[in-house]
N, CA, C and O atoms as a Maestro MAE file, in Angstrom:
{
 s_m_m2io_version
 :::
 2.0.0
}

f_m_ct {
 s_m_title
 :::
 protein
 m_atom[344] {
  # First column is atom index #
  i_m_mmod_type
  r_m_x_coord
  r_m_y_coord
  r_m_z_coord
  i_m_residue_number
  s_m_chain_name
  s_m_pdb_residue_name
  s_m_pdb_atom_name
  i_m_atomic_number
  :::
  1 25 88.156 32.616 -7.631 1 A "MET " " N  " 7
  2 3 86.859 31.981 -7.782 1 A "MET " " CA " 6
  3 2 86.944 30.517 -7.361 1 A "MET " " C  " 6
  4 15 87.950 29.852 -7.605 1 A "MET " " O  " 8
  5 25 85.883 30.021 -6.728 2 A "PRO " " N  " 7
  6 3 85.872 28.595 -6.375 2 A "PRO " " CA " 6
  7 2 85.914 27.728 -7.635 2 A "PRO " " C  " 6
  8 15 85.489 28.145 -8.712 2 A "PRO " " O  " 8
  9 25 86.436 26.518 -7.470 3 A "GLU " " N  " 7
  10 3 86.493 25.597 -8.597 3 A "GLU " " CA " 6
  11 2 85.094 25.355 -9.160 3 A "GLU " " C  " 6
  12 15 84.146 25.116 -8.413 3 A "GLU " " O  " 8
  13 25 84.981 25.418 -10.465 4 A "GLY " " N  " 7
  14 3 83.701 25.187 -11.109 4 A "GLY " " CA " 6
  15 2 82.866 26.435 -11.285 4 A "GLY " " C  " 6
  16 15 81.867 26.407 -12.004 4 A "GLY " " O  " 8
  17 25 83.247 27.532 -10.645 5 A "GLU " " N  " 7
  18 3 82.472 28.755 -10.788 5 A "GLU " " CA " 6
  19 2 82.942 29.505 -12.027 5 A "GLU " " C  " 6
  20 15 84.143 29.637 -12.265 5 A "GLU " " O  " 8
  21 25 82.013 29.981 -12.794 6 A "LYS " " N  " 7
  22 3 82.322 30.759 -13.986 6 A "LYS " " CA " 6
  23 2 81.600 32.092 -13.886 6 A "LYS " " C  " 6
  24 15 80.466 32.161 -13.411 6 A "LYS " " O  " 8
  25 25 82.246 33.123 -14.324 7 A "ARG " " N  " 7
  26 3 81.611 34.438 -14.382 7 A "ARG " " CA " 6
  27 2 81.201 34.689 -15.825 7 A "ARG " " C  " 6
  28 15 82.000 34.517 -16.746 7 A "ARG " " O  " 8
  29 25 79.972 35.091 -16.012 8 A "LEU " " N  " 7
  30 3 79.452 35.324 -17.343 8 A "LEU " " CA " 6
  31 2 79.208 36.818 -17.522 8 A "LEU " " C  " 6
  32 15 78.556 37.449 -16.691 8 A "LEU " " O  " 8
  33 25 79.727 37.373 -18.594 9 A "LYS " " N  " 7
  34 3 79.461 38.773 -18.891 9 A "LYS " " CA " 6
  35 2 78.213 38.830 -19.758 9 A "LYS " " C  " 6
  36 15 78.172 38.269 -20.852 9 A "LYS " " O  " 8
  37 25 77.216 39.504 -19.261 10 A "ILE " " N  " 7
  38 3 75.987 39.684 -20.022 10 A "ILE " " CA " 6
  39 2 75.595 41.150 -19.960 10 A "ILE " " C  " 6
  40 15 76.103 41.902 -19.127 10 A "ILE " " O  " 8
  41 25 74.715 41.542 -20.819 11 A "MET " " N  " 7
  42 3 74.245 42.922 -20.806 11 A "MET " " CA " 6
  43 2 73.497 43.176 -19.511 11 A "MET " " C  " 6
  44 15 72.826 42.292 -18.978 11 A "MET " " O  " 8
  45 25 73.621 44.382 -19.020 12 A "LYS " " N  " 7
  46 3 72.856 44.751 -17.830 12 A "LYS " " CA " 6
  47 2 71.455 45.113 -18.286 12 A "LYS " " C  " 6
  48 15 71.230 46.171 -18.874 12 A "LYS " " O  " 8
  49 25 70.538 44.240 -18.012 13 A "ASP " " N  " 7
  50 3 69.164 44.400 -18.459 13 A "ASP " " CA " 6
  51 2 68.255 43.912 -17.339 13 A "ASP " " C  " 6
  52 15 68.238 42.724 -17.016 13 A "ASP " " O  " 8
  53 25 67.509 44.826 -16.756 14 A "ALA " " N  " 7
  54 3 66.660 44.470 -15.615 14 A "ALA " " CA " 6
  55 2 65.571 43.469 -16.007 14 A "ALA " " C  " 6
  56 15 65.012 42.795 -15.142 14 A "ALA " " O  " 8
  57 25 65.268 43.368 -17.303 15 A "SER " " N  " 7
  58 3 64.212 42.453 -17.718 15 A "SER " " CA " 6
  59 2 64.744 41.061 -18.048 15 A "SER " " C  " 6
  60 15 63.965 40.160 -18.361 15 A "SER " " O  " 8
  61 25 66.056 40.876 -17.981 16 A "LEU " " N  " 7
  62 3 66.643 39.576 -18.301 16 A "LEU " " CA " 6
  63 2 66.243 38.550 -17.249 16 A "LEU " " C  " 6
  64 15 66.399 38.778 -16.049 16 A "LEU " " O  " 8
  65 25 65.723 37.409 -17.721 17 A "ARG " " N  " 7
  66 3 65.343 36.328 -16.820 17 A "ARG " " CA " 6
  67 2 65.610 35.025 -17.543 17 A "ARG " " C  " 6
  68 15 65.080 34.789 -18.629 17 A "ARG " " O  " 8
  69 25 66.434 34.176 -16.941 18 A "ALA " " N  " 7
  70 3 66.773 32.901 -17.568 18 A "ALA " " CA " 6
  71 2 67.130 31.893 -16.490 18 A "ALA " " C  " 6
  72 15 67.443 32.260 -15.357 18 A "ALA " " O  " 8
  73 25 67.081 30.618 -16.856 19 A "ILE " " N  " 7
  74 3 67.521 29.531 -15.985 19 A "ILE " " CA " 6
  75 2 68.802 29.002 -16.594 19 A "ILE " " C  " 6
  76 15 68.829 28.632 -17.767 19 A "ILE " " O  " 8
  77 25 69.863 28.963 -15.805 20 A "LEU " " N  " 7
  78 3 71.160 28.482 -16.274 20 A "LEU " " CA " 6
  79 2 71.369 27.055 -15.788 20 A "LEU " " C  " 6
  80 15 71.303 26.784 -14.589 20 A "LEU " " O  " 8
  81 25 71.624 26.139 -16.731 21 A "ILE " " N  " 7
  82 3 71.870 24.740 -16.377 21 A "ILE " " CA " 6
  83 2 73.177 24.289 -17.020 21 A "ILE " " C  " 6
  84 15 73.600 24.850 -18.030 21 A "ILE " " O  " 8
  85 25 73.807 23.290 -16.444 22 A "GLY " " N  " 7
  86 3 75.050 22.768 -16.984 22 A "GLY " " CA " 6
  87 2 74.878 21.481 -17.768 22 A "GLY " " C  " 6
  88 15 75.671 21.188 -18.663 22 A "GLY " " O  " 8
  89 25 73.859 20.717 -17.444 23 A "ASP " " N  " 7
  90 3 73.620 19.432 -18.102 23 A "ASP " " CA " 6
  91 2 72.481 19.589 -19.097 23 A "ASP " " C  " 6
  92 15 71.356 19.876 -18.689 23 A "ASP " " O  " 8
  93 25 72.736 19.407 -20.402 24 A "PRO " " N  " 7
  94 3 71.687 19.613 -21.389 24 A "PRO " " CA " 6
  95 2 70.518 18.637 -21.268 24 A "PRO " " C  " 6
  96 15 69.454 18.887 -21.835 24 A "PRO " " O  " 8
  97 25 70.691 17.538 -20.547 25 A "ASP " " N  " 7
  98 3 69.621 16.557 -20.381 25 A "ASP " " CA " 6
  99 2 68.818 16.742 -19.102 25 A "ASP " " C  " 6
  100 15 67.820 16.051 -18.897 25 A "ASP " " O  " 8
  101 25 69.240 17.674 -18.228 26 A "TRP " " N  " 7
  102 3 68.548 17.864 -16.958 26 A "TRP " " CA " 6
  103 2 67.204 18.551 -17.172 26 A "TRP " " C  " 6
  104 15 67.093 19.481 -17.971 26 A "TRP " " O  " 8
  105 25 66.198 18.089 -16.461 27 A "ARG " " N  " 7
  106 3 64.873 18.710 -16.447 27 A "ARG " " CA " 6
  107 2 64.378 18.701 -15.008 27 A "ARG " " C  " 6
  108 15 64.735 17.807 -14.241 27 A "ARG " " O  " 8
  109 25 63.562 19.678 -14.629 28 A "PRO " " N  " 7
  110 3 62.982 19.642 -13.288 28 A "PRO " " CA " 6
  111 2 61.965 18.516 -13.179 28 A "PRO " " C  " 6
  112 15 61.501 17.980 -14.185 28 A "PRO " " O  " 8
  113 25 61.631 18.170 -11.963 29 A "THR " " N  " 7
  114 3 60.634 17.135 -11.724 29 A "THR " " CA " 6
  115 2 59.261 17.640 -12.145 29 A "THR " " C  " 6
  116 15 58.852 18.721 -11.722 29 A "THR " " O  " 8
  117 25 58.541 16.884 -12.970 30 A "PRO " " N  " 7
  118 3 57.181 17.304 -13.352 30 A "PRO " " CA " 6
  119 2 56.288 17.422 -12.117 30 A "PRO " " C  " 6
  120 15 56.456 16.706 -11.130 30 A "PRO " " O  " 8
  121 25 55.339 18.347 -12.207 31 A "ILE " " N  " 7
  122 3 54.397 18.561 -11.108 31 A "ILE " " CA " 6
  123 2 52.989 18.214 -11.588 31 A "ILE " " C  " 6
  124 15 52.708 18.205 -12.787 31 A "ILE " " O  " 8
  125 25 52.123 17.931 -10.637 32 A "SER " " N  " 7
  126 3 50.742 17.604 -10.967 32 A "SER " " CA " 6
  127 2 50.064 18.850 -11.528 32 A "SER " " C  " 6
  128 15 50.078 19.907 -10.897 32 A "SER " " O  " 8
  129 25 49.477 18.723 -12.705 33 A "SER " " N  " 7
  130 3 48.821 19.877 -13.308 33 A "SER " " CA " 6
  131 2 47.302 19.766 -13.223 33 A "SER " " C  " 6
  132 15 46.612 20.775 -13.080 33 A "SER " " O  " 8
  133 25 46.777 18.540 -13.311 34 A "MET " " N  " 7
  134 3 45.332 18.333 -13.232 34 A "MET " " CA " 6
  135 2 45.045 16.841 -13.212 34 A "MET " " C  " 6
  136 15 45.929 16.012 -13.428 34 A "MET " " O  " 8
  137 25 43.811 16.532 -12.954 35 A "TRP " " N  " 7
  138 3 43.319 15.159 -13.054 35 A "TRP " " CA " 6
  139 2 42.287 15.132 -14.167 35 A "TRP " " C  " 6
  140 15 41.450 16.030 -14.264 35 A "TRP " " O  " 8
  141 25 42.341 14.114 -15.003 36 A "VAL " " N  " 7
  142 3 41.407 14.000 -16.127 36 A "VAL " " CA " 6
  143 2 40.722 12.645 -16.059 36 A "VAL " " C  " 6
  144 15 41.365 11.608 -15.893 36 A "VAL " " O  " 8
  145 25 39.408 12.680 -16.189 37 A "ASP " " N  " 7
  146 3 38.637 11.444 -16.250 37 A "ASP " " CA " 6
  147 2 38.812 10.892 -17.655 37 A "ASP " " C  " 6
  148 15 38.328 11.477 -18.624 37 A "ASP " " O  " 8
  149 25 39.500 9.775 -17.764 38 A "GLU " " N  " 7
  150 3 39.799 9.218 -19.077 38 A "GLU " " CA " 6
  151 2 38.562 8.664 -19.784 38 A "GLU " " C  " 6
  152 15 38.599 8.405 -20.987 38 A "GLU " " O  " 8
  153 25 37.480 8.482 -19.052 39 A "ALA " " N  " 7
  154 3 36.253 7.989 -19.669 39 A "ALA " " CA " 6
  155 2 35.591 9.059 -20.539 39 A "ALA " " C  " 6
  156 15 35.044 8.755 -21.599 39 A "ALA " " O  " 8
  157 25 35.647 10.331 -20.075 40 A "ASP " " N  " 7
  158 3 34.964 11.389 -20.832 40 A "ASP " " CA " 6
  159 2 35.809 12.641 -21.060 40 A "ASP " " C  " 6
  160 15 35.342 13.586 -21.694 40 A "ASP " " O  " 8
  161 25 37.051 12.665 -20.551 41 A "GLY " " N  " 7
  162 3 37.935 13.813 -20.758 41 A "GLY " " CA " 6
  163 2 37.687 14.992 -19.835 41 A "GLY " " C  " 6
  164 15 38.286 16.052 -20.017 41 A "GLY " " O  " 8
  165 25 36.822 14.829 -18.856 42 A "THR " " N  " 7
  166 3 36.512 15.909 -17.924 42 A "THR " " CA " 6
  167 2 37.684 16.158 -16.983 42 A "THR " " C  " 6
  168 15 38.266 15.216 -16.445 42 A "THR " " O  " 8
  169 25 38.031 17.439 -16.783 43 A "GLU " " N  " 7
  170 3 39.092 17.807 -15.844 43 A "GLU " " CA " 6
  171 2 38.513 17.908 -14.440 43 A "GLU " " C  " 6
  172 15 37.392 18.377 -14.244 43 A "GLU " " O  " 8
  173 25 39.306 17.453 -13.459 44 A "HIS " " N  " 7
  174 3 38.885 17.494 -12.057 44 A "HIS " " CA " 6
  175 2 40.043 17.979 -11.192 44 A "HIS " " C  " 6
  176 15 41.202 17.941 -11.605 44 A "HIS " " O  " 8
  177 25 39.714 18.433 -9.997 45 A "ALA " " N  " 7
  178 3 40.736 18.900 -9.057 45 A "ALA " " CA " 6
  179 2 41.455 17.739 -8.381 45 A "ALA " " C  " 6
  180 15 42.518 17.929 -7.790 45 A "ALA " " O  " 8
  181 25 40.892 16.555 -8.461 46 A "GLY " " N  " 7
  182 3 41.486 15.386 -7.826 46 A "GLY " " CA " 6
  183 2 40.887 14.115 -8.400 46 A "GLY " " C  " 6
  184 15 40.102 14.170 -9.347 46 A "GLY " " O  " 8
  185 25 41.248 12.977 -7.837 47 A "PRO " " N  " 7
  186 3 40.766 11.683 -8.350 47 A "PRO " " CA " 6
  187 2 39.344 11.387 -7.873 47 A "PRO " " C  " 6
  188 15 39.146 10.632 -6.921 47 A "PRO " " O  " 8
  189 25 38.370 11.980 -8.532 48 A "VAL " " N  " 7
  190 3 36.978 11.835 -8.078 48 A "VAL " " CA " 6
  191 2 36.312 10.562 -8.593 48 A "VAL " " C  " 6
  192 15 35.283 10.143 -8.063 48 A "VAL " " O  " 8
  193 25 36.892 9.944 -9.622 49 A "THR " " N  " 7
  194 3 36.355 8.672 -10.119 49 A "THR " " CA " 6
  195 2 37.521 7.707 -10.307 49 A "THR " " C  " 6
  196 15 38.680 8.122 -10.302 49 A "THR " " O  " 8
  197 25 37.219 6.432 -10.472 50 A "VAL " " N  " 7
  198 3 38.277 5.439 -10.650 50 A "VAL " " CA " 6
  199 2 38.991 5.595 -11.987 50 A "VAL " " C  " 6
  200 15 40.109 5.106 -12.150 50 A "VAL " " O  " 8
  201 25 38.363 6.266 -12.940 51 A "SER " " N  " 7
  202 3 39.003 6.442 -14.251 51 A "SER " " CA " 6
  203 2 39.790 7.753 -14.356 51 A "SER " " C  " 6
  204 15 40.294 8.082 -15.430 51 A "SER " " O  " 8
  205 25 39.900 8.505 -13.251 52 A "CYS " " N  " 7
  206 3 40.695 9.744 -13.254 52 A "CYS " " CA " 6
  207 2 42.180 9.411 -13.214 52 A "CYS " " C  " 6
  208 15 42.611 8.533 -12.466 52 A "CYS " " O  " 8
  209 25 42.943 10.109 -14.013 53 A "ARG " " N  " 7
  210 3 44.394 9.935 -14.041 53 A "ARG " " CA " 6
  211 2 45.057 11.294 -13.868 53 A "ARG " " C  " 6
  212 15 44.592 12.300 -14.404 53 A "ARG " " O  " 8
  213 25 46.135 11.308 -13.122 54 A "GLU " " N  " 7
  214 3 46.886 12.541 -12.878 54 A "GLU " " CA " 6
  215 2 47.728 12.877 -14.105 54 A "GLU " " C  " 6
  216 15 48.407 12.013 -14.660 54 A "GLU " " O  " 8
  217 25 47.677 14.125 -14.515 55 A "HIS " " N  " 7
  218 3 48.529 14.605 -15.604 55 A "HIS " " CA " 6
  219 2 49.604 15.495 -14.990 55 A "HIS " " C  " 6
  220 15 49.314 16.380 -14.186 55 A "HIS " " O  " 8
  221 25 50.845 15.244 -15.383 56 A "ARG " " N  " 7
  222 3 51.977 15.975 -14.821 56 A "ARG " " CA " 6
  223 2 52.673 16.742 -15.937 56 A "ARG " " C  " 6
  224 15 52.870 16.228 -17.038 56 A "ARG " " O  " 8
  225 25 53.038 17.978 -15.631 57 A "ASP " " N  " 7
  226 3 53.736 18.845 -16.580 57 A "ASP " " CA " 6
  227 2 54.958 19.445 -15.914 57 A "ASP " " C  " 6
  228 15 55.089 19.419 -14.690 57 A "ASP " " O  " 8
  229 25 55.847 19.984 -16.725 58 A "LEU " " N  " 7
  230 3 56.994 20.709 -16.175 58 A "LEU " " CA " 6
  231 2 56.492 21.983 -15.506 58 A "LEU " " C  " 6
  232 15 55.483 22.542 -15.936 58 A "LEU " " O  " 8
  233 25 57.176 22.455 -14.461 59 A "PRO " " N  " 7
  234 3 56.734 23.664 -13.754 59 A "PRO " " CA " 6
  235 2 56.642 24.861 -14.698 59 A "PRO " " C  " 6
  236 15 57.431 24.963 -15.637 59 A "PRO " " O  " 8
  237 25 55.694 25.766 -14.465 60 A "PRO " " N  " 7
  238 3 55.542 26.945 -15.322 60 A "PRO " " CA " 6
  239 2 56.821 27.776 -15.444 60 A "PRO " " C  " 6
  240 15 57.092 28.318 -16.515 60 A "PRO " " O  " 8
  241 25 57.607 27.888 -14.380 61 A "LEU " " N  " 7
  242 3 58.847 28.657 -14.465 61 A "LEU " " CA " 6
  243 2 59.754 28.093 -15.551 61 A "LEU " " C  " 6
  244 15 60.426 28.853 -16.248 61 A "LEU " " O  " 8
  245 25 59.781 26.766 -15.705 62 A "TRP " " N  " 7
  246 3 60.613 26.118 -16.721 62 A "TRP " " CA " 6
  247 2 60.082 26.396 -18.124 62 A "TRP " " C  " 6
  248 15 60.863 26.653 -19.040 62 A "TRP " " O  " 8
  249 25 58.768 26.347 -18.303 63 A "THR " " N  " 7
  250 3 58.185 26.516 -19.635 63 A "THR " " CA " 6
  251 2 57.994 27.980 -20.028 63 A "THR " " C  " 6
  252 15 57.796 28.281 -21.205 63 A "THR " " O  " 8
  253 25 58.051 28.892 -19.054 64 A "ASP " " N  " 7
  254 3 57.812 30.316 -19.327 64 A "ASP " " CA " 6
  255 2 59.081 31.164 -19.284 64 A "ASP " " C  " 6
  256 15 59.003 32.392 -19.287 64 A "ASP " " O  " 8
  257 25 60.248 30.523 -19.243 65 A "THR " " N  " 7
  258 3 61.515 31.239 -19.088 65 A "THR " " CA " 6
  259 2 62.525 30.725 -20.102 65 A "THR " " C  " 6
  260 15 62.501 29.551 -20.470 65 A "THR " " O  " 8
  261 25 63.421 31.615 -20.556 66 A "GLU " " N  " 7
  262 3 64.511 31.160 -21.415 66 A "GLU " " CA " 6
  263 2 65.395 30.200 -20.631 66 A "GLU " " C  " 6
  264 15 65.601 30.375 -19.430 66 A "GLU " " O  " 8
  265 25 65.912 29.194 -21.307 67 A "ILE " " N  " 7
  266 3 66.839 28.245 -20.690 67 A "ILE " " CA " 6
  267 2 68.197 28.453 -21.341 67 A "ILE " " C  " 6
  268 15 68.325 28.384 -22.564 67 A "ILE " " O  " 8
  269 25 69.203 28.705 -20.529 68 A "TRP " " N  " 7
  270 3 70.568 28.867 -21.021 68 A "TRP " " CA " 6
  271 2 71.362 27.658 -20.541 68 A "TRP " " C  " 6
  272 15 71.430 27.391 -19.341 68 A "TRP " " O  " 8
  273 25 71.953 26.940 -21.463 69 A "GLN " " N  " 7
  274 3 72.721 25.740 -21.121 69 A "GLN " " CA " 6
  275 2 74.197 26.018 -21.343 69 A "GLN " " C  " 6
  276 15 74.603 26.435 -22.428 69 A "GLN " " O  " 8
  277 25 75.001 25.785 -20.307 70 A "TRP " " N  " 7
  278 3 76.441 26.013 -20.376 70 A "TRP " " CA " 6
  279 2 77.104 24.852 -21.105 70 A "TRP " " C  " 6
  280 15 76.971 23.701 -20.691 70 A "TRP " " O  " 8
  281 25 77.810 25.147 -22.180 71 A "ASN " " N  " 7
  282 3 78.576 24.153 -22.920 71 A "ASN " " CA " 6
  283 2 80.007 24.250 -22.414 71 A "ASN " " C  " 6
  284 15 80.754 25.134 -22.835 71 A "ASN " " O  " 8
  285 25 80.396 23.354 -21.517 72 A "ALA " " N  " 7
  286 3 81.710 23.414 -20.870 72 A "ALA " " CA " 6
  287 2 82.849 23.207 -21.868 72 A "ALA " " C  " 6
  288 15 83.910 23.812 -21.717 72 A "ALA " " O  " 8
  289 25 82.652 22.377 -22.870 73 A "ALA " " N  " 7
  290 3 83.715 22.115 -23.842 73 A "ALA " " CA " 6
  291 2 84.035 23.356 -24.668 73 A "ALA " " C  " 6
  292 15 85.202 23.635 -24.945 73 A "ALA " " O  " 8
  293 25 83.009 24.095 -25.060 74 A "ALA " " N  " 7
  294 3 83.207 25.279 -25.903 74 A "ALA " " CA " 6
  295 2 83.273 26.575 -25.096 74 A "ALA " " C  " 6
  296 15 83.560 27.636 -25.649 74 A "ALA " " O  " 8
  297 25 83.007 26.492 -23.779 75 A "HIS " " N  " 7
  298 3 82.964 27.674 -22.907 75 A "HIS " " CA " 6
  299 2 82.003 28.726 -23.453 75 A "HIS " " C  " 6
  300 15 82.327 29.912 -23.521 75 A "HIS " " O  " 8
  301 25 80.822 28.266 -23.837 76 A "THR " " N  " 7
  302 3 79.795 29.160 -24.370 76 A "THR " " CA " 6
  303 2 78.438 28.805 -23.780 76 A "THR " " C  " 6
  304 15 78.245 27.731 -23.211 76 A "THR " " O  " 8
  305 25 77.515 29.729 -23.930 77 A "LEU " " N  " 7
  306 3 76.133 29.486 -23.538 77 A "LEU " " CA " 6
  307 2 75.312 29.134 -24.770 77 A "LEU " " C  " 6
  308 15 75.450 29.762 -25.820 77 A "LEU " " O  " 8
  309 25 74.470 28.141 -24.635 78 A "VAL " " N  " 7
  310 3 73.506 27.807 -25.673 78 A "VAL " " CA " 6
  311 2 72.158 28.316 -25.156 78 A "VAL " " C  " 6
  312 15 71.657 27.833 -24.141 78 A "VAL " " O  " 8
  313 25 71.586 29.275 -25.844 79 A "MET " " N  " 7
  314 3 70.342 29.888 -25.394 79 A "MET " " CA " 6
  315 2 69.149 29.263 -26.091 79 A "MET " " C  " 6
  316 15 69.101 29.196 -27.320 79 A "MET " " O  " 8
  317 25 68.178 28.801 -25.296 80 A "HIS " " N  " 7
  318 3 66.968 28.190 -25.821 80 A "HIS " " CA " 6
  319 2 65.787 29.127 -25.522 80 A "HIS " " C  " 6
  320 15 65.564 29.488 -24.366 80 A "HIS " " O  " 8
  321 25 65.034 29.519 -26.551 81 A "PRO " " N  " 7
  322 3 63.885 30.411 -26.313 81 A "PRO " " CA " 6
  323 2 62.864 29.786 -25.372 81 A "PRO " " C  " 6
  324 15 62.834 28.571 -25.176 81 A "PRO " " O  " 8
  325 25 62.045 30.628 -24.807 82 A "THR " " N  " 7
  326 3 60.987 30.213 -23.896 82 A "THR " " CA " 6
  327 2 60.129 29.105 -24.494 82 A "THR " " C  " 6
  328 15 59.663 29.212 -25.629 82 A "THR " " O  " 8
  329 25 59.926 28.045 -23.723 83 A "GLY " " N  " 7
  330 3 59.033 26.963 -24.121 83 A "GLY " " CA " 6
  331 2 59.593 25.961 -25.109 83 A "GLY " " C  " 6
  332 15 58.858 25.086 -25.566 83 A "GLY " " O  " 8
  333 25 60.882 26.056 -25.460 84 A "THR " " N  " 7
  334 3 61.424 25.131 -26.462 84 A "THR " " CA " 6
  335 2 62.156 23.942 -25.854 84 A "THR " " C  " 6
  336 15 62.457 22.988 -26.572 84 A "THR " " O  " 8
  337 25 62.453 23.965 -24.558 85 A "VAL " " N  " 7
  338 3 63.142 22.843 -23.904 85 A "VAL " " CA " 6
  339 2 62.122 22.110 -23.039 85 A "VAL " " C  " 6
  340 15 61.737 22.586 -21.970 85 A "VAL " " O  " 8
  341 25 61.696 20.955 -23.516 86 A "ALA " " N  " 7
  342 3 60.671 20.206 -22.772 86 A "ALA " " CA " 6
  343 2 61.207 18.861 -22.361 86 A "ALA " " C  " 6
  344 15 60.497 18.081 -21.726 86 A "ALA " " O  " 8
  :::
 }
 m_bond[343] {
  # First column is bond index #
  i_m_from
  i_m_to
  i_m_order
  :::
  1 1 2 1
  2 2 3 1
  3 3 4 2
  4 3 5 1
  5 5 6 1
  6 6 7 1
  7 7 8 2
  8 7 9 1
  9 9 10 1
  10 10 11 1
  11 11 12 2
  12 11 13 1
  13 13 14 1
  14 14 15 1
  15 15 16 2
  16 15 17 1
  17 17 18 1
  18 18 19 1
  19 19 20 2
  20 19 21 1
  21 21 22 1
  22 22 23 1
  23 23 24 2
  24 23 25 1
  25 25 26 1
  26 26 27 1
  27 27 28 2
  28 27 29 1
  29 29 30 1
  30 30 31 1
  31 31 32 2
  32 31 33 1
  33 33 34 1
  34 34 35 1
  35 35 36 2
  36 35 37 1
  37 37 38 1
  38 38 39 1
  39 39 40 2
  40 39 41 1
  41 41 42 1
  42 42 43 1
  43 43 44 2
  44 43 45 1
  45 45 46 1
  46 46 47 1
  47 47 48 2
  48 47 49 1
  49 49 50 1
  50 50 51 1
  51 51 52 2
  52 51 53 1
  53 53 54 1
  54 54 55 1
  55 55 56 2
  56 55 57 1
  57 57 58 1
  58 58 59 1
  59 59 60 2
  60 59 61 1
  61 61 62 1
  62 62 63 1
  63 63 64 2
  64 63 65 1
  65 65 66 1
  66 66 67 1
  67 67 68 2
  68 67 69 1
  69 69 70 1
  70 70 71 1
  71 71 72 2
  72 71 73 1
  73 73 74 1
  74 74 75 1
  75 75 76 2
  76 75 77 1
  77 77 78 1
  78 78 79 1
  79 79 80 2
  80 79 81 1
  81 81 82 1
  82 82 83 1
  83 83 84 2
  84 83 85 1
  85 85 86 1
  86 86 87 1
  87 87 88 2
  88 87 89 1
  89 89 90 1
  90 90 91 1
  91 91 92 2
  92 91 93 1
  93 93 94 1
  94 94 95 1
  95 95 96 2
  96 95 97 1
  97 97 98 1
  98 98 99 1
  99 99 100 2
  100 99 101 1
  101 101 102 1
  102 102 103 1
  103 103 104 2
  104 103 105 1
  105 105 106 1
  106 106 107 1
  107 107 108 2
  108 107 109 1
  109 109 110 1
  110 110 111 1
  111 111 112 2
  112 111 113 1
  113 113 114 1
  114 114 115 1
  115 115 116 2
  116 115 117 1
  117 117 118 1
  118 118 119 1
  119 119 120 2
  120 119 121 1
  121 121 122 1
  122 122 123 1
  123 123 124 2
  124 123 125 1
  125 125 126 1
  126 126 127 1
  127 127 128 2
  128 127 129 1
  129 129 130 1
  130 130 131 1
  131 131 132 2
  132 131 133 1
  133 133 134 1
  134 134 135 1
  135 135 136 2
  136 135 137 1
  137 137 138 1
  138 138 139 1
  139 139 140 2
  140 139 141 1
  141 141 142 1
  142 142 143 1
  143 143 144 2
  144 143 145 1
  145 145 146 1
  146 146 147 1
  147 147 148 2
  148 147 149 1
  149 149 150 1
  150 150 151 1
  151 151 152 2
  152 151 153 1
  153 153 154 1
  154 154 155 1
  155 155 156 2
  156 155 157 1
  157 157 158 1
  158 158 159 1
  159 159 160 2
  160 159 161 1
  161 161 162 1
  162 162 163 1
  163 163 164 2
  164 163 165 1
  165 165 166 1
  166 166 167 1
  167 167 168 2
  168 167 169 1
  169 169 170 1
  170 170 171 1
  171 171 172 2
  172 171 173 1
  173 173 174 1
  174 174 175 1
  175 175 176 2
  176 175 177 1
  177 177 178 1
  178 178 179 1
  179 179 180 2
  180 179 181 1
  181 181 182 1
  182 182 183 1
  183 183 184 2
  184 183 185 1
  185 185 186 1
  186 186 187 1
  187 187 188 2
  188 187 189 1
  189 189 190 1
  190 190 191 1
  191 191 192 2
  192 191 193 1
  193 193 194 1
  194 194 195 1
  195 195 196 2
  196 195 197 1
  197 197 198 1
  198 198 199 1
  199 199 200 2
  200 199 201 1
  201 201 202 1
  202 202 203 1
  203 203 204 2
  204 203 205 1
  205 205 206 1
  206 206 207 1
  207 207 208 2
  208 207 209 1
  209 209 210 1
  210 210 211 1
  211 211 212 2
  212 211 213 1
  213 213 214 1
  214 214 215 1
  215 215 216 2
  216 215 217 1
  217 217 218 1
  218 218 219 1
  219 219 220 2
  220 219 221 1
  221 221 222 1
  222 222 223 1
  223 223 224 2
  224 223 225 1
  225 225 226 1
  226 226 227 1
  227 227 228 2
  228 227 229 1
  229 229 230 1
  230 230 231 1
  231 231 232 2
  232 231 233 1
  233 233 234 1
  234 234 235 1
  235 235 236 2
  236 235 237 1
  237 237 238 1
  238 238 239 1
  239 239 240 2
  240 239 241 1
  241 241 242 1
  242 242 243 1
  243 243 244 2
  244 243 245 1
  245 245 246 1
  246 246 247 1
  247 247 248 2
  248 247 249 1
  249 249 250 1
  250 250 251 1
  251 251 252 2
  252 251 253 1
  253 253 254 1
  254 254 255 1
  255 255 256 2
  256 255 257 1
  257 257 258 1
  258 258 259 1
  259 259 260 2
  260 259 261 1
  261 261 262 1
  262 262 263 1
  263 263 264 2
  264 263 265 1
  265 265 266 1
  266 266 267 1
  267 267 268 2
  268 267 269 1
  269 269 270 1
  270 270 271 1
  271 271 272 2
  272 271 273 1
  273 273 274 1
  274 274 275 1
  275 275 276 2
  276 275 277 1
  277 277 278 1
  278 278 279 1
  279 279 280 2
  280 279 281 1
  281 281 282 1
  282 282 283 1
  283 283 284 2
  284 283 285 1
  285 285 286 1
  286 286 287 1
  287 287 288 2
  288 287 289 1
  289 289 290 1
  290 290 291 1
  291 291 292 2
  292 291 293 1
  293 293 294 1
  294 294 295 1
  295 295 296 2
  296 295 297 1
  297 297 298 1
  298 298 299 1
  299 299 300 2
  300 299 301 1
  301 301 302 1
  302 302 303 1
  303 303 304 2
  304 303 305 1
  305 305 306 1
  306 306 307 1
  307 307 308 2
  308 307 309 1
  309 309 310 1
  310 310 311 1
  311 311 312 2
  312 311 313 1
  313 313 314 1
  314 314 315 1
  315 315 316 2
  316 315 317 1
  317 317 318 1
  318 318 319 1
  319 319 320 2
  320 319 321 1
  321 321 322 1
  322 322 323 1
  323 323 324 2
  324 323 325 1
  325 325 326 1
  326 326 327 1
  327 327 328 2
  328 327 329 1
  329 329 330 1
  330 330 331 1
  331 331 332 2
  332 331 333 1
  333 333 334 1
  334 334 335 1
  335 335 336 2
  336 335 337 1
  337 337 338 1
  338 338 339 1
  339 339 340 2
  340 339 341 1
  341 341 342 1
  342 342 343 1
  343 343 344 2
  :::
 }
}
């Protein structure tokens, strides 16, 4: 195996879906989710007024999937349920 590569034994389950990360502090870059007029709270598709501000959220794949974080010191996986790592 190449240096740094680890093989993980997991159950064979076609429904298993997770994101594996090595750094517990890493997060994906937030994406634009909507524009909100701060004067009245109205949502817009873009900056239609001067008081519109862009709201950014983590990508849906990140918030809708289990996150598994590799703990290199303990050689174990730390499993975080869907939507708990923000």
